[in-house]
C-alpha positions in Angstrom: -0.1 0.1 0.0 1.1 3.3 -0.9 1.8 5.7 2.2 -0.9 8.1 2.9 0.2 11.4 2.6 -1.5 14.4 4.4 -3.5 17.1 2.5 -2.0 20.2 1.7 -3.8 23.5 2.0 -5.7 24.4 -1.0 -3.9 27.5 -1.6 -1.0 25.1 -3.0 -3.5 23.1 -5.3 -4.6 26.8 -6.7 -1.3 28.0 -7.1 -0.3 25.1 -9.0 -3.2 25.4 -11.0 -3.0 28.8 -11.8 0.6 28.2 -13.1 -0.7 25.4 -15.2 -3.2 27.9 -16.5 -0.7 30.3 -17.6 0.6 27.8 -20.1 -2.3 25.8 -21.1 -5.5 28.3 -21.5 -8.7 26.5 -19.8 -11.7 26.0 -22.5 -14.5 24.0 -20.4 -15.1 22.7 -17.2 -13.8 19.1 -18.1 -10.3 20.6 -18.8 -10.9 22.8 -16.1 -11.2 19.6 -13.5 -8.6 17.8 -15.0 -6.1 20.4 -14.7 -7.3 20.9 -10.9 -6.9 17.2 -10.3 -3.5 16.6 -11.9 -2.3 19.6 -9.7 -3.6 18.0 -6.7 -1.9 14.8 -7.3 1.5 16.8 -8.0 1.1 18.2 -4.8 -0.2 15.6 -2.7 1.7 12.6 -4.0 3.7 13.6 -6.6 4.8 10.4 -8.4 3.9 8.2 -5.6 0.6 7.1 -6.8 -0.4 3.7 -7.8 -1.5 4.4 -11.3 -3.4 6.5 -13.6 -5.8 4.5 -15.6 -6.6 4.9 -19.2 -9.8 6.6 -18.6 -8.4 9.0 -16.2 -8.7 7.5 -12.9 -6.0 8.1 -10.4 -5.3 5.1 -8.4 -3.9 6.8 -5.6 -3.6 4.1 -2.6 -4.5 0.4 -2.9 -4.2 -2.8 -0.3 -5.0 -5.7 -2.6 -7.5 -8.3 -1.3 -6.9 -12.0 -1.0 -10.5 -13.3 -1.7 -12.2 -13.8 -4.9 -11.8 -11.3 -7.7 -14.8 -9.1 -8.9 -17.0 -10.2 -11.5 -19.7 -8.7 -13.4 -22.6 -10.7 -11.4 -20.7 -10.5 -8.0 -22.5 -8.7 -5.3 -19.9 -6.5 -3.7 -20.5 -5.6 0.2 -18.7 -2.3 0.3 -17.8 0.3 3.1 -17.1 3.6 1.1 -16.8 7.2 1.6 -16.3 10.3 -0.8 -14.5 13.4 -0.7 -13.7 16.7 -2.6 -10.2 17.4 -3.0 -10.2 19.9 -0.5 -10.5 17.1 2.3 -14.6 17.7 2.7 -16.4 14.4 3.2 -19.8 14.3 1.3 -21.0 10.7 2.2 -20.1 7.6 4.1 -21.0 4.1 5.0 -18.4 4.0 7.5 -19.5 5.0 11.2 -16.1 5.9 12.2 -15.9 8.3 9.3 -19.3 9.6 10.2 -18.2 10.2 13.7 -14.9 11.8 13.3 -15.7 13.8 9.8 -19.3 14.4 9.3 -21.2 14.7 12.7 -23.9 12.4 11.3 -22.9 9.3 13.5 -25.7 7.7 15.9 -25.3 4.3 17.7 -29.3 3.9 16.9 -28.8 3.9 13.2 -27.9 1.0 11.3 -24.5 1.0 9.7 -24.0 -1.9 7.4 -21.7 -2.4 4.0 -23.6 -1.4 0.8 -24.0 -3.9 -2.0 -22.6 -2.6 -5.6 -22.5 -4.3 -8.7 -20.6 -3.8 -12.0 -23.5 -5.1 -13.9 -26.4 -3.0 -12.3 -25.8 0.3 -13.7 -26.9 2.1 -10.8 -22.8 2.9 -9.9 -21.1 5.4 -11.9 -18.9 4.5 -14.6 -15.5 5.2 -12.2 -16.9 2.8 -9.4 -17.4 -0.1 -11.6 -14.3 0.4 -12.8 -12.5 0.4 -9.4 -14.8 -2.6 -8.5 -13.5 -4.7 -11.3 -9.6 -4.0 -10.1 -10.6 -5.3 -6.6 -10.5 -8.6 -4.8 -12.3 -9.6 -1.6 -10.8 -7.8 1.4 -9.2 -5.1 -0.8 -9.2 -1.4 -0.2 -8.8 1.4 -3.0 -8.3 4.9 -3.1 -8.9 6.8 -6.0 -9.9 10.1 -7.9 -13.0 9.9 -10.0 -13.5 12.7 -12.6 -16.8 14.3 -13.0 -16.9 12.5 -16.6 -16.6 9.0 -14.9 -19.5 9.9 -12.6 -21.7 9.5 -15.4 -23.7 6.0 -15.8 -23.1 4.5 -19.3 -25.8 2.4 -20.2 -24.9 -0.6 -22.7 -26.9 -0.1 -26.4 -28.9 -3.2 -25.6 -30.4 -1.4 -22.4 -31.6 1.7 -24.4 -33.1 2.1 -27.8 -31.7 5.6 -28.3 -27.6 6.1 -27.9 -25.6 5.5 -24.7 -27.0 7.7 -22.0 -24.6 9.5 -19.9 -26.3 10.6 -16.1 -24.1 13.3 -14.9 -23.6 12.8 -10.9 -20.9 15.3 -9.9 -19.5 18.1 -11.6 -16.0 17.9 -9.4 -13.4 15.3 -8.9 -14.4 13.0 -6.2 -12.1 11.0 -4.0 -13.5 7.5 -3.3 -12.2 5.3 -0.6 -13.6 1.8 -0.9 -13.3 -1.1 1.1 -14.5 -4.3 -0.4 -15.7 -6.5 2.8 -16.5 -9.5 0.9 -18.2 -10.9 -2.7 -21.2 -12.9 -2.8 -21.9 -15.0 -6.1 -25.5 -16.2 -5.1 -27.0 -13.7 -3.1 -30.4 -15.9 -2.7 -28.0 -18.7 -1.1 -26.6 -16.1 0.9 -29.8 -14.8 2.3 -30.9 -18.6 2.9 -27.9 -19.2 4.7 -28.5 -16.4 7.0 -32.0 -17.7 7.5 -31.1 -21.2 8.4 -28.3 -20.0 10.5 -30.7 -17.8 12.4 -33.3 -20.4 12.7 -30.6 -22.6 14.4 -29.5 -20.0 16.9 -32.6 -18.8 17.8 -35.4 -21.4 17.1 -34.1 -24.8 17.7 -33.9 -25.4 14.0 -37.3 -24.2 13.2 -38.0 -25.6 9.4 -39.1 -23.1 6.7 -42.5 -23.7 5.5 -41.6 -22.6 2.1 -38.3 -21.6 0.9 -36.9 -18.5 2.7 -40.1 -18.4 5.0 -40.5 -19.5 8.6 -43.1 -19.1 10.6 -43.8 -20.1 14.4 -46.9 -19.4 16.8 -45.7 -18.3 20.3 -48.9 -17.9 21.9 -52.0 -19.8 20.6 -55.9 -19.1 21.2 -57.6 -22.5 21.4 -61.3 -20.4 21.9 -62.9 -21.1 18.4 -65.1 -17.8 19.0 -62.1 -16.1 18.4 -61.2 -17.3 14.8 -60.7 -13.7 12.8 -63.2 -13.5 10.1 -62.6 -12.4 6.4 -62.5 -8.8 6.1 -62.6 -8.3 9.7 -60.3 -5.1 11.0 -58.1 -6.5 13.8 -55.5 -4.4 16.0 -52.0 -5.7 15.1 -48.6 -4.9 17.6 -45.2 -5.8 15.9 -41.6 -5.0 15.9 -39.4 -5.6 13.0 -35.8 -6.8 12.9 -32.8 -7.0 10.3 -31.2 -10.3 10.2 -27.6 -9.7 9.4 -25.8 -12.9 10.7 -23.9 -10.4 13.3 -26.6 -8.9 15.8 -29.7 -10.1 14.2 -31.3 -7.7 16.5 -31.7 -4.4 15.0 -34.8 -2.9 15.3 -36.0 -0.7 12.2 -39.8 -0.4 13.3 -42.2 -1.2 15.7 -45.8 0.2 17.2 -45.0 -0.9 20.7 -43.8 2.2 22.7 -42.0 -0.3 25.6 -39.8 -1.8 22.6 -39.0 1.2 21.2 -37.5 2.5 24.7 -35.8 -0.4 25.0 -34.3 -0.2 21.8 -33.6 3.3 22.2 -35.3 3.9 19.0 -38.5 6.0 21.2 -39.8 9.1 19.5 -42.1 11.0 21.4 -43.6 12.4 18.1 -44.9 8.9 17.6 -48.1 7.7 18.6 -47.3 4.1 18.8 -51.2 3.3 18.1 -52.2 -0.4 17.2 -51.8 -1.2 13.2 -55.3 -1.8 12.1 -55.2 -4.7 9.6 -58.3 -6.0 7.4 -57.7 -9.6 7.7 -57.6 -11.6 4.7 -57.0 -15.4 4.3 -55.2 -14.8 1.0 -51.7 -13.4 1.6 -52.0 -11.5 -1.9 -55.2 -9.9 -1.0 -53.7 -8.8 2.3 -50.9 -7.1 0.7 -52.8 -5.1 -2.0 -55.5 -4.2 1.2 -53.3 -3.4 3.7 -49.8 -2.5 2.0 -48.0 -4.9 4.0 -44.8 -7.0 2.6 -45.5 -10.4 1.8 -43.6 -12.3 4.8 -45.7 -10.1 7.2 -49.1 -10.6 5.3 -48.5 -14.6 5.0 -48.1 -14.5 8.6 -51.4 -12.2 9.2 -53.5 -15.2 7.3 -52.2 -17.4 10.3 -53.6 -15.4 13.5 -56.5 -15.8 15.7 -57.8 -12.9 18.3 -54.8 -12.6 21.3 -52.1 -14.7 19.6 -48.4 -13.9 19.0 -46.0 -15.2 16.4 -42.7 -14.7 15.1 -42.1 -14.7 11.2 -38.6 -14.3 9.7 -38.2 -14.5 5.8 -35.7 -13.4 2.7 -35.9 -10.2 0.9 -38.1 -11.8 -1.7 -40.9 -11.7 1.0 -39.6 -8.4 1.9 -38.3 -5.3 0.1 -36.3 -7.1 -2.5 -33.4 -5.4 -4.0 -34.4 -2.0 -3.3 -34.5 -1.8 0.6 -36.5 0.9 2.2 -35.2 3.2 5.0 -32.7 1.9 7.1 -33.3 -2.0 5.6 -30.9 -2.6 3.0 -31.4 -4.3 -0.3 -31.1 -8.1 0.0 -31.9 -8.1 3.6 -33.6 -10.8 5.6 -36.4 -9.6 8.5 -37.8 -11.0 11.4 -41.2 -9.9 12.8 -42.6 -10.3 16.0 -46.7 -10.0 15.8 -49.5 -9.8 18.3 -53.0 -9.5 17.5 -55.4 -8.1 20.3 -58.1 -9.6 22.0 -61.3 -9.9 20.6 -63.2 -6.7 21.5 
């Protein structure tokens, strides 16, 4: 790994920029940013950087990984930070960086790697090129130019010509740590769920691939069956399964549970969720705006019962995630239906 050099005053960069401008006039923002980029590297690294790629990426520092090499189909679990050439941090997924530099850290937030893929065309061209150089366990620090901050779609994906979406208007430093790579994301989630079932629920079997349900409190009274179309009050807490703590609370309508996990918000009402009971999960999803896994569990309850359901992202928020819930994230819900009124 190249030795890291401290940031020099931005004035030194501007001085070098002005000196360059005297020789080569700047005609547009692209050449302007290139001049700034080249001057910054000269001042801060000299020739002591790893590489300058054909596309114009400056690879400043690199720690090679020892795991699998990234392929187009690889799911890359990454921690990353971005910052301007003057050292100002823009974004980060790293809690330590957030704590030191952004002032956005909170230990009640869910900090986790993001999942990036070369083939997704959701990451910019520069990032996808950087990923293609990496192996699991590796780290890279590089400057991505504005023109490489675009997303170039393949011609087969767009009937028009290749489309560039400009995300940034300045040079951006990326610091990427490739925590791990996964080739089969579905199997990865199944493995997480199987380990969770074994650790917490005595090896509970799935009722369908990626879906597990167990009654924790049953109501044997025949008269407490919930009839089709009836509104029932429901209390719940939702947690993220990540193979680490498996206990992060992302949502609840129970005040005491929110307090227990230090997620209590006095602005919330913590009222029961009114669910229109439907035996068919598909109807329950559309009627109540519930995720598939939650809706399926609801069809199993009577009044005054409790249960736990956990499932893969295919029954949840899939490849998009929601709020603090990452993409491809298995979830667990503890559910209690109110007694019959």
